N, C-alpha and C positions, 0 to 999 in steps of 0.2 A: 718694463719688467713686471712678469706676472708673479704675484705672491702665492705661494703654496705651503701650507701648514706642514705638508710631509718634509719640505725643504727646511723647514726651521726646527722642527722636532720628529725628525724621522724615527726614532727609538719609541715615539708613542702615538704615532700616526693611526696603526691598527685600533689602538685603544680609544681613540677619538671617533672613530666611524659610528655613525649612528646616535652617539649621544648627544651631539651639539643640537640636535632637532628637539631632543625632550630635556636637556638641562640648560635652561635659560643663563645661569652664571656662567657655565663653561663656554658658551656661546659667546656671551659678552666679553670674557677675557680673551678669545680668540680674534674677536673684532679689534679689541684695544690693541693686541699685538699686531695685528695687521696695519694699524694706523701708525703705531709707534715706529714699526720697521719702514713704513712709507717716509715718515719724518727723517728717520736716518739716511734715507736716499737723497734726501734733499741737500744740494751742494751749497746752498745760500746761508745754512744755518752756522753759527759761530763752534768754535772747538767747545767751548763751555756747554752751549746747548746741546752739543752733540755727546758730550760726555754725560750730560743730565739724563738725556733720551735713552743712551746706552744702559744706564743704571736701571731705568723705568723698566726697559726691555728685559733686562737681566731679571728682575723682580717678578715681570708678569710670565716669563718662561718658568721659573721656579713654582710659581703660584699653580701654572697649568699642571706641572707635574704632580704638586701635591694633591690637587683636583682629581686628577686621573688615579692616582693610588688610592685615594679615599673612596672613589667610586668602585674600583676593583675590589678593594676590601669589602665593601658592604655587599657587592654582588655574591662575593664567595662566602660571606655568612648567612 
């Protein structure tokens, strides 16, 4: 299965365009999200591990949303 950021965060995919090359923190957070998503696809992990990774994934998505909103506000100022 191919992982696509636009599948994970379709409402923000346009906001990410071009920013990942210039924003190291944003790029790192996206890579972390990609890794966590791959772990959640692993059928060998326990339900407890899956719940922990799902929580981490949720936090990463929320942080990505906050990062994009901060970037958009700083551009408009």
